Each structure stands twice: as structure tokens, then as C-alpha cells.
N, C-alpha and C positions, 0 to 999 in steps of 0.2 A: 145469504149473500154468497156469490161465487168467488172462489179464490182469484186473486189478481192475475195469476198465470193463466187461468181458464179464460178470464175476460179478454186478455190479450190475444189468446188463441182464437176465440170466437170472433173477435174484431178482425183478425187477419183473414179468417175464412170468409167473413162477410165481404171484405174488400176484394178478395180474389173472386168470389162469386159474382159481385157486381161488375168486376172487370171482364169476367168471361161473358157476361150478358152483353156488355157494350161492344164486344168484338165479334158477336155472332153476325155472320154475313148474310145479307139477303140473297136468296137464290133466284136468279132470273132465268134459269134453265138453258143457259148457253150451251150449244153443241158445236163441236168441230165438224166441218164438212170439207172434204178434199176431192180433187179430181182423182180419177182412177190411177194416174201415174204418181199420185201423192206429191205432186210438185207445187200445188197451190193450197193455201191454208186460209180458212175463213170461219169465224165464229158468228153464229146467228141465233136468234130467238124472237118470239113474239109474245107479248103479255097484253091482256085485255083488262081494262078497268071500267067500272060502272060510270055512267054519265055524271053522277054526283061526287065521284072521287076526283076532285079538281087537282091537277098536277101543276105546281108552280115552276118557274124557271129554276129555282133552287132545288126543287125535287128532281127535275130532269138531270141537272148537273150531278147531283148526288148519285142518281141511278147509273149515269155514265161512268162515274168513278168506281162504283161497286162492280159494275159489269166488267170494267177493265181488270180489276183485281181477280174477278172470277175467271176470266179468260187466261190471265197470266198464271194463275195457280193450276188451271187445267193443262196449260202447255208444259209447265214444269213436271206435272204428273206423267204426261205422255212422253216427255223426253226420257224419263227413267225406263220406259218400255221401248222407246225408239231413240237411241242416242243420236242418230243421224238427223233428227228433227231439232236438235239444239239450235237456238237462235232464230227459230221460225215464227216467233211471236210477232203479230202485226203491230204497226206503230200507233194505232188509234182505235178507239171504240166510239161509235156514234149511236145516238138514240134519235129516232124519228118518231115523235109523238103527234098523232093526228086526232083532233077532238071532233068526233061525230056525235052531235047531240042525241041522235036516236040510238046510237050503238055504244056510246062510251068512248074512252080513249083507247085507240089502237097504238101500241108502242112496239116499234121494231128496234131490235138491237142488232147491230152489224159491225164487225170489225173491218178495218181496211184489209185488202187481200194481199197476202204475202206469197211471193213465188211466181206471179204472172210475169212473162217475159217483158223486159223494159220497153216502154213505148207502145205497147199493145194494150188493147182494152178487151177484158173478158165480156163486158156488156155488149160491145159492138161485134165481137168476132165469134163468141160462143153463146151469147145470151139468147133468150127467146125474142124473136123478131118483133112481136106485137106488144112487148113490155113497154109501157110509156116512158120508162127511164131511158130507153134507147133514143126516143124522139127528143128528149131533153139534150142528150149528148149531140145528136145530129144538128139541132138548132144552134148550139154553141159553135160547132165546127163550121157550119155554113156562115155564121156571123164573122168568123175569123178567116174565111176563104180557104178552108181545108177540105180535102176529099174525105169521104166517109171512111176510108181505110186508115186515115191518120187519127190518132187519138187527140192530139192537140192539147192534152191536159198535163199538168205538172207531173202527175204520177201515172199517166196512162189511164186515168179515171178509175184507179184502184183505191182511192181514198174511201174512208168509211162512209161518208155522206152519200155518194152515188151508189155504193153497194147497199146502203140501207134503203134508198129509194127503190132500187131494183127489187130487193127482197120484199118491200111493202107491196108492190104490185104483183109479186108472185103469190102472195097470200090473198090480197083483196083485189079481185079482178072485176067486180061489178061496177057499173058506172056511178053508183051512189057513193063510191069510195074514192072517186077521182079528186085529188087535192086541188086541181085547178077550179073545181066547182064549189069549193068550200069558202067560207068567209075568211077574210084577211086575219091572220093570226091563229088560224085553226091548226096549222102544221108548224112544228118547231124542231130544229136540230139542237142537240147538245152533244159535245164531243170532249172526250178525255183521253189523254195518252201520255205514257211515261211520266206519271206523277203530277200532271197538271192539266187544267182546263185548256182547251185549244180553240182558237178562232179558225175559220175556214182558210185554206190556202188561197192565194190570189195571183193575179197576173204577174208574170216575171219578165216580160219582154220577149222579143223574137216570136211573137204570136203564140206564146204558150200561156194558156189561161188556167185558172184554178177554180176551186169550188165556189168562191165568192161570185165569180162571173157566171159559172154554170147555173147557179140557182137564182141569179138576179131576175126579178120579175116573175118568179115561178111560184109565188104565193107560199113560200116557206121562209120562216124567220129563223135566225140563229140566236141561241142563248149566248150572251157575251161571256168571254172567259173571265171577266171580272166578278161574275156572280158568285156569292158564297153558297156552297152546297149545303143542303139540309142535313141535319144529323141523321146518320144511318138508321138509328133506332126509331125515327119518326116516319120512315118511308112506308107508304101504303102497300098492302098486299093485293096483287091482282086477283080477279075472279077466274081467270083462265090463263094458261101458260102452255106453249107448244113449240115444236121445232119449226124451222123454216128451211125448205129445200131450195138451194140456189143452183147447184150443179145438176144437170139432167140425171147423172148417176155418179154417186161418190164412192170412194174406196171402201167405206164402211158397209156398203151394200144396204143402206137403210133409207134409200131415197123415197121420202114420202111424197104425196101429191098436194100437200098444203090444203087438204080438205078437212083437216082436223079443226079448223076454225069455223064456228057456226056463222053463217052469213045472215 
């Protein structure tokens, strides 16, 4: 029989070991991308899951929470190298999960954009002209009677949701991946920011619309903020993980062509 002091030590080590296991973070491969002038900050990634890896609303909210933590930790690390970047962490992290029965779940991670001039839209002014996310913004602007040069959105359309939609179409450009052609409920947003689940921003008056209006009737559901996130240890591992390029050329000089995802 082991001495009682040994038993206590072993028990303590076991508890510490189990605690360390419970705090192991899932890595979603988020990468910071910046414009060349380093004025805009955006974290993005894409994960692919097999068709039989069903992702519940609770799974998606847990993934959004973990991705938010991953981004925040990365920003803290970068701030040590670049003190001038302190406070440049975006306000939200969105997941756009699209269930394609033939190809599995395509899961885009995108933060809100930090640093875009107030009232202007990256998607409208600097984005790819034929990205379908641009058409979504234009349709909402026209509904509210605004010119194309006006963003009309609460945040200048820099919220995580429109950035996730834009990033999605930068990766999946073929017609079989168009969300509008998919069954109702195939596409879902989950959003986490500053320690809590988030609902989409909404109309504030004075013809300023939000993400709730932007994605109305666009065949994308929102995971409600009341949902309880899945335990992190039970999250599924993707079969593929890759970067997503949003800016034509970023300060890191690593602008990929988004061709890393098998079509």
C-alpha cells in the first residue's frame, strides 16, 4: 500500500492533469490579415468537416467562443511584438457554417474588421466586384434608398457576419456553393464577442440597418444567443483547415489565392 502522502500527491497530479486536458484549446487555424498600411485587422480561417459530422447549434456557438479566444490570444501575442497594435482586437467572431450534402460542412471563421474608416465599407469600396456578398449589401442599400457609395449599415458593414459571407465566397466560388440555391437551414451564423454569445445587430432608425435586416430572406439562419455552447472537449476535428485571403495583398506578404481548398 502506498503511503498516504504519496496517495495525496498522486491525486493532486491526477487532478492537475485532468484540468490541463480540459483547458486544451481547439485550434481553428485563425490567421491575422492586414492591409499593407497595417490599418485594418481581420482574423479568418476555413475548416472543412465530413458530411456525416453533423454540427449542432450548440457546436457552432462553442466554436465561435473558442475562435474568439484564439483570436484574442493571438492579438495579445502580436501586441508584444507591435505595441502600437494594442486595442486593435475586433469586437466579434462569426462562424458561417454551410451544410453541403455532397461536400460536407464548409465552416468560415471571420472576425469583424477593426480599423476601417467609419461609415465606409471594405466590401463595397475595396472588395472583389463579383463577390456575391457585395450584391447582398447593394440590395439592402437599395431597399433603404441609399446610393451604392453609402454603407447604410450600423458599422459600415464591418460586422463579423458580412465579413464571413465575403470570405466564404472568396473561397467557394463555384455555383454549386451558392447559399441561395441551398435548402432552408443549410447555412447558419453563430457569433461570439467579448465573453458572450451575440445576436445580429439590427435597425437603429434614421435609415441605418443592421445584420438582421441585411440577411433577412437570404437563406441564412442565426443561432440564438440563448443557446448553450457544447463542451469544448466534445468539439469535432475538421478534416481540412486553411487560411482565407480577404485583402488583395496583406502586410504579411502571404496573400494566398484561396486555392488550397479542394473543390
